[in-house]
BAKEBA-841332 format. One record per atom (N, C-alpha, C): x, y, z; residue number from 1; residue in three letters; chain; atom name. Coordinates in steps of 0.05 Angstrom, whole numbers. Layout:
REM BAKEBA-841332
X, Y, Z, pos, code, unit, site
X, Y, Z, NUM, Ala, A, CA $
...
//
This chain:
REM BAKEBA-841332
X, Y, Z, pos, code, unit, site
-223, 310, -423, 1, Met, A, N $
-223, 283, -417, 1, Met, A, CA $
-221, 267, -404, 1, Met, A, C $
-226, 233, -398, 2, Ser, A, N $
-234, 225, -380, 2, Ser, A, CA $
-207, 206, -379, 2, Ser, A, C $
-217, 203, -352, 3, Arg, A, N $
-172, 202, -343, 3, Arg, A, CA $
-178, 163, -337, 3, Arg, A, C $
-169, 142, -338, 4, Ala, A, N $
-167, 109, -328, 4, Ala, A, CA $
-164, 106, -305, 4, Ala, A, C $
-173, 88, -290, 5, Pro, A, N $
-183, 86, -258, 5, Pro, A, CA $
-144, 71, -264, 5, Pro, A, C $
-132, 86, -249, 6, Arg, A, N $
-104, 73, -238, 6, Arg, A, CA $
-99, 55, -220, 6, Arg, A, C $
-107, 62, -198, 7, Phe, A, N $
-116, 42, -180, 7, Phe, A, CA $
-133, 10, -165, 7, Phe, A, C $
-145, 15, -179, 8, Ile, A, N $
-162, -6, -184, 8, Ile, A, CA $
-162, -27, -198, 8, Ile, A, C $
-155, -57, -195, 9, Arg, A, N $
-140, -71, -225, 9, Arg, A, CA $
-162, -92, -212, 9, Arg, A, C $
-168, -105, -244, 10, Gln, A, N $
-191, -129, -225, 10, Gln, A, CA $
-175, -152, -219, 10, Gln, A, C $
-195, -154, -188, 11, Ser, A, N $
-204, -184, -173, 11, Ser, A, CA $
-184, -204, -177, 11, Ser, A, C $
-172, -204, -147, 12, Arg, A, N $
-150, -224, -161, 12, Arg, A, CA $
-156, -255, -156, 12, Arg, A, C $
-177, -251, -132, 13, His, A, N $
-197, -264, -119, 13, His, A, CA $
-219, -296, -142, 13, His, A, C $
-199, -315, -120, 14, Arg, A, N $
-215, -342, -141, 14, Arg, A, CA $
-249, -358, -102, 14, Arg, A, C $
-251, -364, -132, 15, Ser, A, N $
-270, -365, -103, 15, Ser, A, CA $
-259, -400, -90, 15, Ser, A, C $
-231, -418, -90, 16, Ala, A, N $
-230, -437, -79, 16, Ala, A, CA $
-196, -430, -103, 16, Ala, A, C $
-182, -440, -71, 17, Pro, A, N $
-164, -445, -78, 17, Pro, A, CA $
-150, -464, -97, 17, Pro, A, C $
-137, -467, -115, 18, Glu, A, N $
-120, -484, -134, 18, Glu, A, CA $
-98, -506, -127, 18, Glu, A, C $
-106, -536, -121, 19, Pro, A, N $
-74, -561, -107, 19, Pro, A, CA $
-60, -541, -113, 19, Pro, A, C $
-44, -546, -136, 20, Gln, A, N $
-18, -530, -162, 20, Gln, A, CA $
-7, -506, -140, 20, Gln, A, C $
-23, -478, -143, 21, Asp, A, N $
-26, -462, -124, 21, Asp, A, CA $
-11, -454, -103, 21, Asp, A, C $
1, -439, -87, 22, Pro, A, N $
4, -451, -63, 22, Pro, A, CA $
3, -418, -50, 22, Pro, A, C $
-3, -397, -70, 23, Gly, A, N $
-11, -373, -54, 23, Gly, A, CA $
-40, -367, -61, 23, Gly, A, C $
-58, -384, -82, 24, Ala, A, N $
-76, -373, -79, 24, Ala, A, CA $
-93, -379, -55, 24, Ala, A, C $
-121, -353, -61, 25, His, A, N $
-141, -347, -40, 25, His, A, CA $
-151, -381, -28, 25, His, A, C $
-156, -375, -4, 26, Ala, A, N $
-173, -390, 7, 26, Ala, A, CA $
-200, -390, -3, 26, Ala, A, C $
-211, -402, -5, 27, Pro, A, N $
-245, -391, -1, 27, Pro, A, CA $
-263, -376, 14, 27, Pro, A, C $
-271, -348, 8, 28, Asp, A, N $
-283, -340, 33, 28, Asp, A, CA $
-305, -343, 56, 28, Asp, A, C $
-296, -341, 88, 29, Pro, A, N $
-302, -354, 104, 29, Pro, A, CA $
-330, -356, 117, 29, Pro, A, C $
-337, -331, 108, 30, Gly, A, N $
-365, -329, 110, 30, Gly, A, CA $
-364, -301, 138, 30, Gly, A, C $
-393, -298, 138, 31, Pro, A, N $
-391, -271, 143, 31, Pro, A, CA $
-391, -277, 179, 31, Pro, A, C $
-394, -313, 194, 32, Glu, A, N $
-392, -307, 211, 32, Glu, A, CA $
-354, -313, 226, 32, Glu, A, C $
-344, -330, 207, 33, Arg, A, N $
-311, -329, 219, 33, Arg, A, CA $
-306, -293, 210, 33, Arg, A, C $
-316, -273, 182, 34, Arg, A, N $
-300, -255, 186, 34, Arg, A, CA $
-301, -243, 208, 34, Arg, A, C $
-320, -247, 225, 35, Ala, A, N $
-330, -232, 246, 35, Ala, A, CA $
-308, -217, 265, 35, Ala, A, C $
-287, -238, 272, 36, Gly, A, N $
-276, -230, 294, 36, Gly, A, CA $
-244, -217, 269, 36, Gly, A, C $
-263, -209, 252, 37, Thr, A, N $
-233, -186, 235, 37, Thr, A, CA $
-238, -166, 241, 37, Thr, A, C $
-222, -135, 241, 38, Pro, A, N $
-226, -108, 241, 38, Pro, A, CA $
-245, -100, 229, 38, Pro, A, C $
-263, -95, 233, 39, Gly, A, N $
-272, -81, 206, 39, Gly, A, CA $
-305, -96, 196, 39, Gly, A, C $
-309, -120, 199, 40, His, A, N $
-326, -143, 194, 40, His, A, CA $
-340, -152, 220, 40, His, A, C $
-342, -138, 234, 41, Glu, A, N $
-361, -135, 253, 41, Glu, A, CA $
-393, -152, 245, 41, Glu, A, C $
-407, -166, 260, 42, Ser, A, N $
-432, -173, 242, 42, Ser, A, CA $
-437, -152, 248, 42, Ser, A, C $
-466, -136, 232, 43, Ala, A, N $
-472, -112, 247, 43, Ala, A, CA $
-504, -121, 261, 43, Ala, A, C $
-496, -133, 278, 44, Gly, A, N $
-529, -135, 285, 44, Gly, A, CA $
-534, -116, 303, 44, Gly, A, C $
-567, -116, 307, 45, Pro, A, N $
-574, -97, 328, 45, Pro, A, CA $
-563, -81, 342, 45, Pro, A, C $
-539, -98, 362, 46, Glu, A, N $
-522, -90, 372, 46, Glu, A, CA $
-497, -81, 380, 46, Glu, A, C $
-489, -85, 353, 47, Ser, A, N $
-457, -88, 335, 47, Ser, A, CA $
-459, -58, 319, 47, Ser, A, C $
-447, -25, 313, 48, Pro, A, N $
-447, -20, 298, 48, Pro, A, CA $
-437, -33, 262, 48, Pro, A, C $
-447, -12, 256, 49, Ala, A, N $
-441, -19, 225, 49, Ala, A, CA $
-411, -23, 213, 49, Ala, A, C $
-404, -51, 194, 50, Pro, A, N $
-378, -46, 195, 50, Pro, A, CA $
-367, -27, 171, 50, Pro, A, C $
-341, -6, 183, 51, Asp, A, N $
-334, 13, 167, 51, Asp, A, CA $
-328, 5, 139, 51, Asp, A, C $
-338, 28, 127, 52, Pro, A, N $
-331, 26, 96, 52, Pro, A, CA $
-304, 26, 92, 52, Pro, A, C $
-288, 45, 107, 53, Leu, A, N $
-252, 40, 103, 53, Leu, A, CA $
-240, 26, 108, 53, Leu, A, C $
-253, -1, 128, 54, Val, A, N $
-237, -18, 121, 54, Val, A, CA $
-237, -40, 105, 54, Val, A, C $
-265, -41, 89, 55, Ala, A, N $
-276, -65, 67, 55, Ala, A, CA $
-254, -32, 37, 55, Ala, A, C $
-253, -18, 44, 56, Val, A, N $
-248, 2, 17, 56, Val, A, CA $
-207, -11, 20, 56, Val, A, C $
-207, -15, 45, 57, Leu, A, N $
-169, -21, 44, 57, Leu, A, CA $
-169, -49, 33, 57, Leu, A, C $
-192, -66, 45, 58, Asp, A, N $
-186, -84, 34, 58, Asp, A, CA $
-185, -101, 5, 58, Asp, A, C $
-198, -74, -8, 59, Thr, A, N $
-198, -82, -42, 59, Thr, A, CA $
-177, -66, -49, 59, Thr, A, C $
-156, -40, -43, 60, Leu, A, N $
-145, -33, -47, 60, Leu, A, CA $
-120, -50, -46, 60, Leu, A, C $
-112, -63, -17, 61, Leu, A, N $
-93, -86, -17, 61, Leu, A, CA $
-100, -105, 1, 61, Leu, A, C $
-108, -130, -21, 62, Pro, A, N $
-130, -138, -16, 62, Pro, A, CA $
-113, -161, 6, 62, Pro, A, C $
-92, -163, -2, 63, Gly, A, N $
-71, -190, 13, 63, Gly, A, CA $
-74, -208, -8, 63, Gly, A, C $
-40, -225, -3, 64, Glu, A, N $
-35, -246, -18, 64, Glu, A, CA $
-16, -262, -15, 64, Glu, A, C $
-13, -280, -22, 65, Gly, A, N $
-2, -295, -2, 65, Gly, A, CA $
13, -288, 36, 65, Gly, A, C $
33, -283, 36, 66, Glu, A, N $
46, -279, 52, 66, Glu, A, CA $
32, -251, 61, 66, Glu, A, C $
33, -238, 41, 67, Trp, A, N $
28, -202, 38, 67, Trp, A, CA $
-14, -210, 67, 67, Trp, A, C $
-11, -190, 94, 68, Pro, A, N $
-40, -192, 105, 68, Pro, A, CA $
-55, -164, 78, 68, Pro, A, C $
-75, -166, 87, 69, Ser, A, N $
-103, -153, 76, 69, Ser, A, CA $
-87, -122, 89, 69, Ser, A, C $
-89, -100, 74, 70, Ala, A, N $
-102, -78, 93, 70, Ala, A, CA $
-119, -68, 118, 70, Ala, A, C $
-152, -83, 121, 71, Gly, A, N $
-163, -81, 128, 71, Gly, A, CA $
-155, -106, 149, 71, Gly, A, C $
-145, -122, 147, 72, Ala, A, N $
-146, -143, 163, 72, Ala, A, CA $
-121, -132, 186, 72, Ala, A, C $
-102, -115, 173, 73, Leu, A, N $
-100, -97, 198, 73, Leu, A, CA $
-93, -80, 215, 73, Leu, A, C $
-121, -77, 216, 74, Gly, A, N $
-126, -66, 223, 74, Gly, A, CA $
-118, -27, 222, 74, Gly, A, C $
-115, -12, 191, 75, Leu, A, N $
-111, 1, 193, 75, Leu, A, CA $
-116, 37, 181, 75, Leu, A, C $
-147, 23, 182, 76, Ala, A, N $
-167, 56, 187, 76, Ala, A, CA $
-156, 74, 199, 76, Ala, A, C $
-151, 65, 228, 77, Ala, A, N $
-153, 90, 244, 77, Ala, A, CA $
-125, 108, 234, 77, Ala, A, C $
-112, 100, 218, 78, Arg, A, N $
-69, 105, 210, 78, Arg, A, CA $
-85, 119, 193, 78, Arg, A, C $
-102, 114, 172, 79, Val, A, N $
-105, 112, 149, 79, Val, A, CA $
-119, 153, 159, 79, Val, A, C $
-148, 159, 166, 80, Arg, A, N $
-152, 175, 172, 80, Arg, A, CA $
-137, 190, 197, 80, Arg, A, C $
-116, 185, 211, 81, Glu, A, N $
-95, 198, 228, 81, Glu, A, CA $
-76, 215, 201, 81, Glu, A, C $
-61, 211, 181, 82, Gly, A, N $
-41, 210, 163, 82, Gly, A, CA $
-62, 226, 150, 82, Gly, A, C $
-93, 226, 145, 83, Ala, A, N $
-105, 248, 131, 83, Ala, A, CA $
-100, 270, 145, 83, Ala, A, C $
-112, 274, 170, 84, Glu, A, N $
-116, 296, 182, 84, Glu, A, CA $
-85, 323, 168, 84, Glu, A, C $
-71, 302, 176, 85, Leu, A, N $
-38, 319, 163, 85, Leu, A, CA $
-37, 337, 129, 85, Leu, A, C $
-50, 328, 123, 86, Val, A, N $
-47, 333, 100, 86, Val, A, CA $
-72, 359, 82, 86, Val, A, C $
-54, 380, 85, 87, Pro, A, N $
-85, 399, 61, 87, Pro, A, CA $
-108, 377, 59, 87, Pro, A, C $
-126, 382, 56, 88, Gly, A, N $
-146, 374, 46, 88, Gly, A, CA $
-156, 337, 44, 88, Gly, A, C $
-129, 327, 62, 89, Gly, A, N $
-135, 298, 62, 89, Gly, A, CA $
-162, 281, 64, 89, Gly, A, C $
-168, 293, 101, 90, Ala, A, N $
-194, 288, 102, 90, Ala, A, CA $
-214, 290, 100, 90, Ala, A, C $
-219, 317, 81, 91, Glu, A, N $
-241, 322, 67, 91, Glu, A, CA $
-240, 304, 46, 91, Glu, A, C $
-220, 288, 29, 92, Gly, A, N $
-212, 279, 0, 92, Gly, A, CA $
-235, 242, 19, 92, Gly, A, C $
-226, 232, 49, 93, Val, A, N $
-215, 216, 58, 93, Val, A, CA $
-255, 208, 66, 93, Val, A, C $
-256, 231, 71, 94, Ala, A, N $
-306, 240, 78, 94, Ala, A, CA $
-307, 245, 48, 94, Ala, A, C $
-304, 257, 36, 95, Ala, A, N $
-307, 254, -1, 95, Ala, A, CA $
-313, 226, -5, 95, Ala, A, C $
-295, 210, -13, 96, Val, A, N $
-306, 183, -18, 96, Val, A, CA $
-315, 155, -10, 96, Val, A, C $
-315, 172, 9, 97, Leu, A, N $
-318, 141, 32, 97, Leu, A, CA $
-357, 157, 30, 97, Leu, A, C $
-372, 184, 18, 98, Ala, A, N $
-391, 187, 31, 98, Ala, A, CA $
-401, 177, -1, 98, Ala, A, C $
-378, 175, -36, 99, Ala, A, N $
-396, 172, -50, 99, Ala, A, CA $
-394, 148, -56, 99, Ala, A, C $
-393, 130, -32, 100, Leu, A, N $
-401, 93, -42, 100, Leu, A, CA $
-425, 99, -38, 100, Leu, A, C $
-428, 62, -57, 101, Pro, A, N $
-458, 53, -41, 101, Pro, A, CA $
-466, 42, -18, 101, Pro, A, C $
-479, 53, -6, 102, Pro, A, N $
-496, 46, 22, 102, Pro, A, CA $
-482, 24, 35, 102, Pro, A, C $
-483, -8, 6, 103, Asp, A, N $
-496, -29, 18, 103, Asp, A, CA $
-452, -37, 7, 103, Asp, A, C $
-441, -17, 7, 104, Phe, A, N $
-402, -24, 5, 104, Phe, A, CA $
-386, -53, 5, 104, Phe, A, C $
-398, -45, 42, 105, Thr, A, N $
-374, -71, 55, 105, Thr, A, CA $
-398, -95, 40, 105, Thr, A, C $
-419, -94, 40, 106, Ala, A, N $
-428, -137, 39, 106, Ala, A, CA $
-415, -137, 7, 106, Ala, A, C $
-416, -113, -11, 107, Leu, A, N $
-414, -133, -33, 107, Leu, A, CA $
-391, -146, -40, 107, Leu, A, C $
-392, -159, -63, 108, Pro, A, N $
-366, -175, -64, 108, Pro, A, CA $
-344, -161, -73, 108, Pro, A, C $
-322, -177, -74, 109, Pro, A, N $
-295, -163, -85, 109, Pro, A, CA $
-292, -147, -117, 109, Pro, A, C $
-307, -160, -133, 110, Glu, A, N $
-319, -146, -155, 110, Glu, A, CA $
-328, -118, -160, 110, Glu, A, C $
-350, -135, -138, 111, Gly, A, N $
-363, -103, -136, 111, Gly, A, CA $
-359, -88, -127, 111, Gly, A, C $
-334, -88, -105, 112, Arg, A, N $
-334, -68, -93, 112, Arg, A, CA $
-308, -56, -111, 112, Arg, A, C $
-286, -68, -116, 113, Ala, A, N $
-268, -66, -138, 113, Ala, A, CA $
-291, -34, -170, 113, Ala, A, C $
-304, -45, -178, 114, Gly, A, N $
-317, -37, -192, 114, Gly, A, CA $
-336, -1, -172, 114, Gly, A, C $
-327, -8, -159, 115, Ala, A, N $
-353, 28, -142, 115, Ala, A, CA $
-333, 36, -135, 115, Ala, A, C $
-304, 25, -128, 116, Leu, A, N $
-287, 37, -134, 116, Leu, A, CA $
-267, 51, -147, 116, Leu, A, C $
-263, 32, -179, 117, Ala, A, N $
-255, 40, -205, 117, Ala, A, CA $
-283, 69, -208, 117, Ala, A, C $
-305, 72, -212, 118, Ala, A, N $
-320, 97, -212, 118, Ala, A, CA $
-322, 113, -191, 118, Ala, A, C $
-312, 109, -167, 119, Gln, A, N $
-312, 139, -152, 119, Gln, A, CA $
-278, 152, -168, 119, Gln, A, C $
-251, 127, -169, 120, Glu, A, N $
-233, 135, -180, 120, Glu, A, CA $
-239, 173, -200, 120, Glu, A, C $
-251, 146, -228, 121, Ala, A, N $
-262, 159, -244, 121, Ala, A, CA $
-269, 191, -233, 121, Ala, A, C $
-288, 181, -221, 122, Ala, A, N $
-311, 208, -223, 122, Ala, A, CA $
-291, 230, -199, 122, Ala, A, C $
-280, 224, -192, 123, Ala, A, N $
-263, 244, -168, 123, Ala, A, CA $
-238, 235, -166, 123, Ala, A, C $
-218, 238, -188, 124, Pro, A, N $
-193, 222, -184, 124, Pro, A, CA $
-178, 240, -163, 124, Pro, A, C $
-173, 271, -156, 125, Glu, A, N $
-150, 275, -140, 125, Glu, A, CA $
-168, 260, -100, 125, Glu, A, C $
-195, 268, -104, 126, Pro, A, N $
-196, 249, -73, 126, Pro, A, CA $
-188, 240, -71, 126, Pro, A, C $
-187, 221, -78, 127, Phe, A, N $
-197, 181, -92, 127, Phe, A, CA $
-150, 170, -80, 127, Phe, A, C $
-141, 200, -103, 128, Glu, A, N $
-102, 201, -104, 128, Glu, A, CA $
-99, 201, -74, 128, Glu, A, C $
-116, 217, -54, 129, Arg, A, N $
-106, 218, -27, 129, Arg, A, CA $
-109, 193, -18, 129, Arg, A, C $
-130, 181, -18, 130, Leu, A, N $
-142, 165, -2, 130, Leu, A, CA $
-122, 138, -6, 130, Leu, A, C $
-107, 135, -26, 131, Val, A, N $
-97, 120, -35, 131, Val, A, CA $
-70, 114, -29, 131, Val, A, C $
-65, 148, -29, 132, Ser, A, N $
-31, 150, -13, 132, Ser, A, CA $
-32, 151, 14, 132, Ser, A, C $
-55, 147, 14, 133, Glu, A, N $
-55, 156, 62, 133, Glu, A, CA $
-54, 116, 55, 133, Glu, A, C $
-67, 112, 52, 134, Ala, A, N $
-76, 73, 52, 134, Ala, A, CA $
-47, 67, 43, 134, Ala, A, C $
-31, 70, 25, 135, Tyr, A, N $
-5, 54, 24, 135, Tyr, A, CA $
18, 69, 36, 135, Tyr, A, C $
12, 85, 48, 136, Thr, A, N $
31, 104, 68, 136, Thr, A, CA $
21, 89, 87, 136, Thr, A, C $
7, 87, 109, 137, Ala, A, N $
2, 60, 126, 137, Ala, A, CA $
7, 38, 126, 137, Ala, A, C $
-10, 22, 97, 138, Tyr, A, N $
12, -3, 102, 138, Tyr, A, CA $
29, -1, 92, 138, Tyr, A, C $
45, 14, 76, 139, Tyr, A, N $
82, -4, 76, 139, Tyr, A, CA $
101, -3, 93, 139, Tyr, A, C $
92, 25, 120, 140, Thr, A, N $
101, 30, 141, 140, Thr, A, CA $
93, 16, 156, 140, Thr, A, C $
78, -1, 168, 141, Asp, A, N $
68, -15, 181, 141, Asp, A, CA $
85, -45, 186, 141, Asp, A, C $
90, -47, 210, 142, Ala, A, N $
111, -71, 224, 142, Ala, A, CA $
110, -97, 209, 142, Ala, A, C $
91, -112, 211, 143, Arg, A, N $
86, -131, 205, 143, Arg, A, CA $
101, -129, 162, 143, Arg, A, C $
76, -116, 152, 144, Val, A, N $
91, -117, 120, 144, Val, A, CA $
102, -110, 120, 144, Val, A, C $
134, -90, 138, 145, Arg, A, N $
158, -93, 131, 145, Arg, A, CA $
176, -113, 137, 145, Arg, A, C $
156, -126, 159, 146, Ala, A, N $
177, -164, 165, 146, Ala, A, CA $
169, -180, 137, 146, Ala, A, C $
146, -173, 118, 147, Val, A, N $
147, -193, 107, 147, Val, A, CA $
157, -188, 78, 147, Val, A, C $
158, -163, 76, 148, Leu, A, N $
184, -156, 63, 148, Leu, A, CA $
215, -163, 70, 148, Leu, A, C $
216, -156, 96, 149, Ala, A, N $
238, -167, 94, 149, Ala, A, CA $
252, -206, 99, 149, Ala, A, C $
233, -220, 94, 150, Ser, A, N $
227, -237, 96, 150, Ser, A, CA $
223, -238, 66, 150, Ser, A, C $
216, -231, 61, 151, Leu, A, N $
223, -244, 21, 151, Leu, A, CA $
235, -234, 1, 151, Leu, A, C $
244, -211, 5, 152, Ala, A, N $
270, -195, -16, 152, Ala, A, CA $
296, -199, 4, 152, Ala, A, C $
298, -213, 24, 153, Asp, A, N $
324, -204, 42, 153, Asp, A, CA $
334, -187, 57, 153, Asp, A, C $
317, -178, 56, 154, Tyr, A, N $
311, -144, 66, 154, Tyr, A, CA $
325, -140, 82, 154, Tyr, A, C $
334, -122, 100, 155, Ala, A, N $
337, -129, 137, 155, Ala, A, CA $
322, -87, 139, 155, Ala, A, C $
310, -93, 162, 156, Asp, A, N $
289, -75, 165, 156, Asp, A, CA $
298, -55, 190, 156, Asp, A, C $
308, -42, 188, 157, Arg, A, N $
330, -31, 196, 157, Arg, A, CA $
331, 1, 178, 157, Arg, A, C $
343, 25, 192, 158, Pro, A, N $
350, 44, 183, 158, Pro, A, CA $
371, 44, 162, 158, Pro, A, C $
385, 54, 149, 159, Pro, A, N $
406, 45, 139, 159, Pro, A, CA $
436, 56, 148, 159, Pro, A, C $
436, 69, 157, 160, Gln, A, N $
456, 87, 188, 160, Gln, A, CA $
454, 84, 218, 160, Gln, A, C $
460, 64, 234, 161, Pro, A, N $
495, 59, 228, 161, Pro, A, CA $
503, 32, 219, 161, Pro, A, C $
483, 25, 216, 162, Glu, A, N $
483, 0, 205, 162, Glu, A, CA $
495, -8, 183, 162, Glu, A, C $
497, 22, 167, 163, Gly, A, N $
500, 13, 137, 163, Gly, A, CA $
519, 19, 130, 163, Gly, A, C $
529, 30, 99, 164, His, A, N $
570, 46, 103, 164, His, A, CA $
585, 53, 126, 164, His, A, C $
604, 40, 129, 165, Ala, A, N $
621, 57, 144, 165, Ala, A, CA $
626, 84, 139, 165, Ala, A, C $
624, 108, 147, 166, Leu, A, N $
633, 132, 142, 166, Leu, A, CA $
659, 143, 160, 166, Leu, A, C $
688, 146, 140, 167, Pro, A, N $
706, 155, 166, 167, Pro, A, CA $
704, 182, 197, 167, Pro, A, C $
729, 182, 208, 168, Pro, A, N $
707, 200, 224, 168, Pro, A, CA $
712, 232, 202, 168, Pro, A, C $
691, 256, 224, 169, Phe, A, N $
694, 277, 198, 169, Phe, A, CA $
728, 293, 214, 169, Phe, A, C $
737, 299, 196, 170, Asp, A, N $
761, 300, 183, 170, Asp, A, CA $
750, 342, 177, 170, Asp, A, C $
764, 364, 202, 171, Pro, A, N $
750, 389, 194, 171, Pro, A, CA $
772, 391, 177, 171, Pro, A, C $
799, 384, 174, 172, Ala, A, N $
826, 392, 152, 172, Ala, A, CA $
802, 391, 128, 172, Ala, A, C $
791, 374, 123, 173, Arg, A, N $
777, 378, 100, 173, Arg, A, CA $
765, 406, 82, 173, Arg, A, C $
739, 425, 97, 174, Leu, A, N $
742, 444, 84, 174, Leu, A, CA $
771, 468, 97, 174, Leu, A, C $
797, 463, 105, 175, Ser, A, N $
813, 478, 108, 175, Ser, A, CA $
811, 503, 73, 175, Ser, A, C $
803, 496, 61, 176, Ala, A, N $
813, 511, 36, 176, Ala, A, CA $
782, 529, 21, 176, Ala, A, C $
762, 525, 42, 177, Val, A, N $
735, 525, 36, 177, Val, A, CA $
741, 565, 54, 177, Val, A, C $
744, 547, 89, 178, Ala, A, N $
750, 562, 104, 178, Ala, A, CA $
771, 585, 98, 178, Ala, A, C $
783, 588, 74, 179, Ala, A, N $
804, 600, 69, 179, Ala, A, CA $
795, 626, 64, 179, Ala, A, C $
769, 625, 37, 180, Arg, A, N $
770, 641, 17, 180, Arg, A, CA $
748, 659, 25, 180, Arg, A, C $
756, 677, 17, 181, Ala, A, N $
740, 704, 24, 181, Ala, A, CA $
707, 694, 20, 181, Ala, A, C $
693, 713, 45, 182, Pro, A, N $
661, 717, 31, 182, Pro, A, CA $
651, 727, 4, 182, Pro, A, C $
641, 707, -7, 183, Phe, A, N $
629, 713, -39, 183, Phe, A, CA $
601, 723, -32, 183, Phe, A, C $
592, 738, -12, 184, Trp, A, N $
573, 748, -12, 184, Trp, A, CA $
569, 770, 8, 184, Trp, A, C $
553, 786, -4, 185, Arg, A, N $
555, 817, 15, 185, Arg, A, CA $
549, 814, 47, 185, Arg, A, C $
562, 837, 66, 186, Gly, A, N $
559, 836, 85, 186, Gly, A, CA $
546, 860, 93, 186, Gly, A, C $
523, 853, 116, 187, Gln, A, N $
508, 860, 123, 187, Gln, A, CA $
515, 897, 124, 187, Gln, A, C $
522, 917, 120, 188, Glu, A, N $
532, 944, 133, 188, Glu, A, CA $
511, 961, 143, 188, Glu, A, C $
//
């Protein structure tokens, strides 16, 4: 039984922003303006080819409005590092990247989404590992957490010690438990 792709959605990119839609995407700035973006370096004779993982991250988490794209945040190294810590993670990421078309980084967003949807349908487990690492790297990035904090009126900090006030610990609360006889067998 074939499983429908879960992670790839239809592209939300538009060719030009609509004036009444303040969150619309601007037109693609072209290769000369993208050249300074991590992973979008020009592939001339003196520069290396663009990293396909950056294009994958931009396709999975393209950014919109205040949300930055994952590729623009330079998260490819963190995705690779995170995948190394998961059994089969690095192999899964490598398998997904190896199965992409050779011109993946040059494809338009719709073409990249189609290629990833085909890859997800063909090899769901490695693809899911890649998506998990991409989401972990993205949503733990301080810049993304700052956007989340500003949009949701959420304080970007751990819940303690500024969370709920806890009373000081009173050991007398455990006196009834301490008075009970052990209910386990002792070592003999």
